[in-house]
matplotlib code that plots the C-alpha trace (Angstrom):
import matplotlib.pyplot as plt

x = [88.5, 85.2, 83.2, 85.3, 84.7, 80.9, 81.1, 83.0, 80.5, 77.5, 79.1, 79.8, 83.6, 84.0, 82.1, 80.1, 82.7, 85.6, 83.8, 83.1, 86.8, 88.0, 85.6, 86.6, 90.3, 89.6, 87.8, 90.6, 93.1, 90.9, 90.7, 94.4, 95.1, 92.5, 94.2, 97.6, 96.3, 94.9, 98.4, 100.2, 97.8, 98.4, 102.1, 101.8, 99.7, 102.4, 105.1, 103.2, 102.8, 106.5, 107.4, 105.2, 106.8, 110.2, 109.3, 107.9, 111.1, 113.3, 111.3, 111.6, 115.3, 115.9, 114.4, 117.1, 120.2, 121.9, 120.5, 122.7, 120.7, 118.4, 115.2, 111.9, 110.1, 112.7, 112.7, 108.9, 108.9, 111.6, 111.3, 108.2, 109.7, 112.8, 113.2, 116.1, 117.1, 118.7, 122.3, 124.6, 128.3, 130.2, 134.0, 134.1, 132.3, 128.8, 126.5, 122.9, 120.6, 118.8, 116.0, 115.1, 111.8, 111.9, 108.7, 108.1, 111.0, 110.7, 113.2, 117.0, 118.9, 122.1, 124.0, 126.0, 129.2, 129.0, 132.1]
y = [80.7, 78.8, 81.9, 83.8, 81.0, 81.3, 85.1, 84.7, 82.1, 84.2, 87.3, 85.2, 85.6, 81.8, 79.3, 76.4, 73.8, 75.8, 76.4, 72.7, 71.8, 74.5, 73.5, 69.9, 70.8, 73.1, 70.3, 67.8, 70.3, 70.8, 67.1, 66.6, 69.5, 68.1, 64.7, 66.4, 68.4, 65.2, 63.6, 66.6, 66.8, 63.1, 63.7, 66.6, 64.4, 61.6, 64.2, 65.5, 62.0, 61.3, 64.5, 63.6, 60.2, 61.7, 64.0, 61.1, 59.1, 62.0, 62.4, 58.7, 58.7, 61.8, 60.0, 57.3, 59.3, 58.3, 54.7, 52.5, 49.3, 48.0, 46.7, 45.3, 48.6, 50.5, 47.8, 47.9, 51.7, 51.9, 48.7, 47.4, 44.0, 42.1, 39.5, 37.1, 35.4, 32.0, 31.5, 31.0, 30.3, 32.6, 32.3, 30.2, 32.8, 32.4, 35.2, 36.0, 38.7, 40.7, 43.1, 45.6, 47.4, 50.6, 52.4, 55.5, 55.1, 51.6, 48.9, 48.8, 45.8, 44.4, 41.4, 40.1, 38.1, 35.4, 34.3]
z = [76.5, 76.0, 76.6, 74.0, 71.5, 72.0, 71.6, 68.3, 67.1, 68.0, 66.3, 63.2, 63.5, 63.7, 61.5, 63.1, 61.9, 63.2, 66.5, 66.9, 66.3, 68.7, 71.4, 71.2, 71.3, 74.3, 76.1, 75.4, 76.8, 79.9, 80.5, 80.1, 82.6, 85.0, 85.0, 85.4, 88.3, 90.0, 89.5, 91.0, 94.0, 94.6, 94.6, 97.0, 99.3, 99.2, 99.8, 102.8, 104.2, 103.6, 105.5, 108.4, 108.5, 108.5, 111.4, 113.4, 112.7, 113.7, 117.0, 117.7, 117.0, 119.1, 122.1, 121.7, 121.0, 124.2, 124.2, 126.3, 126.2, 123.4, 124.8, 123.4, 123.8, 121.7, 119.0, 118.8, 118.4, 115.8, 113.8, 112.0, 111.2, 110.2, 107.5, 107.8, 104.5, 103.9, 104.8, 101.8, 101.4, 99.0, 98.6, 101.8, 103.9, 105.2, 104.2, 105.1, 103.8, 106.5, 105.7, 108.4, 107.8, 110.0, 111.0, 109.0, 106.6, 105.2, 104.3, 104.7, 103.2, 104.7, 103.7, 106.6, 106.6, 109.3, 111.2]

ax = plt.figure().add_subplot(projection="3d")
ax.plot(x, y, z, "-o")
ax.set_aspect("equal")
plt.show()
């Protein structure tokens, strides 16, 4: 497009002022598209990382499909960390918020009713 504009300027089909306006507009469009491309490439990279994490998680879970006993090694492989919230009493029941941060897939919140 830029090359065509130069050709039209040189041939006299486009005036100098029109050429300047069109070149600036063309450059703005190019910059916007370049920024959009960068954003899309970043999204693709994030999606690829997420897919790799899902595959790793699935492989780890597959190993433990027939798990009979939970041991430290299994917990270390599947769970990044666990946050235990403060106990509260709601409607006479004790409650506690537990956040489990799994490896590869992130956080899962659970609010537990305590007996």
